[in-house]
N, C-alpha and C positions, 0 to 999 in steps of 0.2 A: 337772409337764409330763405332757399326755396321751400315752401310749404308742401306737404304730402297729405294727399286725400286718400282714404280707403273706402271701398264700395263693396257691398256684398248683397246678395238676395237670399232670403230664407223662406221656409214654408212651401206651399204648393206653387207650381209655376202657372203663370198666366200670360196670355198675350200681351205684349206692351212692356215688358221687362227689359228686353233689348234695347228698344228705342230710348228709355229711361236711362240706362247704363250709358249709352251712346252720348245723349244729350249732357249728362253730368261729366263724362270724360272730356268731351270736346269743349264744353264750357270752362273747366278746370285748366285744361291745356292752354286755352286762349289767355288765360291769366298768368301762366308761367308756373302753375302748378305741377307736381308730379302726382300721378294717380296710380294706386296699388290695387289690383282687382284680388279679392279674396274668394277662393273656390268653396263651395259646399257650404255657403252661409257662415252661421256661427261655428259650424263643425270645422271649418277651415282654420280658425283661430285656436280652438280647443285641441286640434291634433297637430298643430305646429309645434314641433319639438324643438326647443331652444338649442339643445345640444347635438342635433341630428340634422346635418345640411341636406340629407336626401328630401326631407319633408318641406324644406323651404320654397324651393321652386316649384314643388308639387302643388302647394296650397296658395302660395302668393306669387303673383305675376305683375310686374310693372306694365301699364297699359299704354300703348301708343295710338295714335290716329289709325293706323293701319290695322290693329287689333280689333277696332270697333267700326271700321269703315262700311262693312256691309251687314253688320249683325241686326240692324233694324228692319231688315227684309224677312226675317223669320220669327216665329213665336218663341216661347220659353225663355230661358236663360243661359247664355253662353258660359256664365260663372258657375252654372249648376247650383244645386240648393240642398239643403237637409233640413229635417226638424230637429235640431239640436238646440238644447237649452243649457248654456254653461252654468246656469245657477241652480240647476236641477238634473244631475248627471247621475244615472243608476251606478251603483259602485261597480257592478261586474261589466259594465259597457264603457267605463272610462278608459282612456288611451293607457297603455302599459306603462308608459314613462310617468304618468301622473298619479298612478297608484302608490299609496304610502309616501307621497311627497309632501312638502311643506305647504303647498297651495291650497289643498282641499280642506273644506270645512264641513262637517256633517250637517245637514239641515235639522232644525228642531222639529220634532213630531214627524219626520219624513224617514222613516227608516230605510236605509238602503240608497238614499240619495246624498249627493255631495255637491256643494256650491264651488265652482272653480272660476268665480268671477276676477279673483285676484290674479290668477294665472292669465286670463284673457287680457287684462289690463297691462300685465308684463310683456306680453307678446306685442300688443299694440305699441307699447313704449319702445321695445326692441326694434320695431319696424319703422319707428320714427313717424308714425301716422299722427298727424296734428288734428284732423278731424275726420270722422268716420260717417259714411252715408249708408245706412242699411235700407234695403227695400223689401218690405214685407206686410204681412197682416198683423192683427193684434198680438198673436202669440210672438212672432219675431220681433216686434217692436217694444213688446214688454221688457225684453232685456236690453234694448236701447234706452228705455227709461231707467232701467237699473244702472247702466254706465253713465247716464246723465247725473243721476243721485250721487254716483261716486266721484263726480266732478270732471267727466270725461266729455269733451265736445262731440256731439252727434247732431246730424240733420236727417230726419226720418222722411221716407217716401211711402204712403200708403198703397198697397196693392191687395186685393182679393176679389175673385169673382163674386163672392157673397155680398160684397159691397157693405161689410158690416164693422168697419174700423171706427171707432168713435172719435169725433173731433172733426170729421169730414164728409161733405155731402156724397163725394164720389171716390172710388178706388180703381187703380188701373186694373183692367180685365174684366170688369164688370159688363161693359157694353159688348165686348165680343162674345162673351159667354151667353148674353141674351140673344144676340144675333144668331149664334149657332144654334140654340134652343129653338128659337122660332122657326129656323130652317128646318131642323129635325122633326118638329111637330107638324109643320105643313107637309113634308114629304110623307110622314107617317100615315097621314089620312088617306093616302092611296090604297094602303094595305087594310087598314082599320075599316075604311069604307067599303071595300071589296068584299070583305069577309063578315060585314055587319056586326061589329064587335064593339066592346068598350075598350078604348084604348087608354092605358095608364103609364104616364112618363114621369119617372123618378129623376129629380134633379138635385145637384149639390145645394147645400144650404143648412148649416148646423144649426145656429141660433136665430139667423134672420131669413125670413121667407120671401126676401125681394126677388130672387131669381125665379121661384114659382110664380110669384104675383104678376111680376112684369111679363115673363113670358107668356102667361096665360092671358093676359090682358091684351098683349100685341097679337097673339095668334087666335083670339077668339075661342079660347078653350071654354068647355061648358063649366067646370068646376076646377077650384085650385085649392089645395091643402098647403098650409104654412104652419111653421113651429109655434106661431105666437097663439093660434087657437087649436084647442083641442078638437078631436073629430067624433062625432056620433055616428057610428058605422052604419046603423040601420037607417038613419036619416040619410046619410049620403047615398046608400045604395038605391034609395027610393028616388032621390034627386037625379041620380045618373041613368036610371032606367026610364024615368020620364023624359029626360034629355034625349036618350036614344029613339024612344018612340015617337017624339015630335020632330026628330030629323028625317026629312024625306028619304035620305040615303040610309036610314036605320043604323046609324052609329053614334057614339059619343067619346069624348076625350076629357081627362082630367090629368092636371099636373099635380105632383107631390114633392115636397121638399123632403131631403133625407132625414131631417129633423122633426119631421111631423110626428104627432103623438095622438094616439087613440085615447078616447075617455077611459079613464081607470087604468091606463098603461103607463108607459115611459118611453124615452127616446129608445130606439132600437140600436144597440151597439154591440159590436163583436171584437174579439181579440184583446191584446193587452193595451195598456195605456202608453201613448207616446210621451216624449219629454215635457210636454206641456199638460199632461194629465187627459189628454183625449183618447178615447178608444174609437176604433174605426166605426163609421156610419155606413149605412146603405143596405137596402133590403126591405125597408118598410113598405115600399111600392109592391114588392112581390106579395108580401103578407096581405095587404089590402086588395090586391088582385084576386087572390084566392077567395078572400071573404066576400067580395062583390060577387064573384061567380057563383058561390053558394047562396047567397041572398037573393040573387035576382034570377039566377038559371040561365044567365047569358054568358057566352064565351067572352073572355077578355084577351087582351094583346098587351103585355107588359114589356116596357123598354126602360132600362136604366142607362141614362146617357152618360153619367160618369165623366170621365177624363175627356170625352170628345167635346164637352163644352168649353174646355180650356185648352184646345190643340190648335195648332196652325198660327198663321199670322194675325196680328191685331187688326181690327177694323180701323176706319178713319178716326172715330172718336177717340178710341184707346190711344192711337199713334199721337193725336193732338194732346191729351191730357198727359200722357207719359213724357213728351217732349216738353211740354210747359212746365211740368213739375221738375224736370231735370235743369231747364233754364232758371226757375225759381231758386233751386238749389245753388246754382252758381252765383246768383245775386246775393244769397246769404252768405256764402263763403267769402265773397268780395267784402262785405261788411262785417265779416267775423262775428255772425248773428247766428249762434247755435243753440242746441237745446229745443229745437223748433220741428214740427211736423208740417210739412207743405200740405196744403189742403184746397178744397173747393167749398165755397159757401155762397148760397144763393147765385149760382152760376159764375162767381168772381174767384180768381186765384188769390189765396191768402196763406197766412202761416197760423198755427196754434202752438202753445207750449206742448212739447213732446210728451209730457206726463198726462195729457188730456186723453191719451189712448187708453188709459187704465181708469178714467173717470166715471164711466158708464158702459152701457152694453147697447149698441145700435140695433134697433128692431123695426119692423114694419110698424107705422102708425095706423093701427087697425081701425079705429073710428073714422079716420080720414080716407083710407084707401081700400077697405076690405068690407064685405057684407059677411059677417061672422054667422049669421043665421042661415045663409045660403051658400056659403063656401065659394064666394066669387069676388073677384076684383070689383070695387065700386068706388070710383072718386066722387065724393060728395060735392066738391066745389072746385073747379079748375083755376079760378082766379087767384093768382100768386103762388100756384102750386109749383115746386121745381120741377125741371124738364125730366128727371128720372124718379119722380114721386119719392124721393128720400129725403 
């Protein structure tokens, strides 16, 4: 009997998703497998109505070589994505056909949330999918872990520009996000220098400061703020003022992770929680920009890069990793070796148990890579250090 593989992408888009999808699809087809593309991540399975044919072709499509032939040339994911968590669905946002159905189980101590894992498993069974390949960050992969614990075969691919999935040194999207950030910072020097200001660049990074740290390191930024180290605003203001005065062009630049925290404060969040319990980050850079202006008397120039960091086609490294991860998935499929996360350790491709995703939180190794007293990247010893300092 011909095996059927399912593939989906969840969470934020990053460059490299399409090459990964193409690599998995081509590899599976070469082994004679069918591949079903699932649209909108876990949302595609949750909104697939077993009794309504109109939802079937909308959310599920059998993929052919022609469907994926050119997708590697662009960024994002042609399967689309969502931040849907089938094991934590707000009662009011559940698909209408699932409300008051036999599949939902109210979560303990989570008023208003329902667990639709059983329904998701029934859809996968209905589709005849033998193994599912989810591509995502720790949130998306956390539901893959749940399916694995329920006995369902999964093989995960890690992606996130924050590079913070536990169990792998590298995630698809990180290199391109750093490349974009360094380019924007370098270009921003034109205006910051022309106006003799303090430039403040806010980058994505909720729990891990790798994007701020590595971008600042590669762009020779004066100071870098990361979530792992709280910030003394008075001290920072004096540092950046000294940086500006010592620069012949009379300007300075610092990077800030969106998850950075001021001493005595908390992470700056807005809006309602998403399906994984996260509120929207962003704006801490603007707050720090205003405070630095007050403390130093210097004009500032604030720029929130946001989605520009993860837009466009992947760079060469993200293409390489995405394709290699996809080929590694094909090898695992051939051996029927599931319950795994493809990964990079010490610069070599490998696998780890999928539940490793939930075993810890990946963050910057502050003692090794950061001068917490001066808010600067500082690599203590390069011997034996991973290429991406992770």
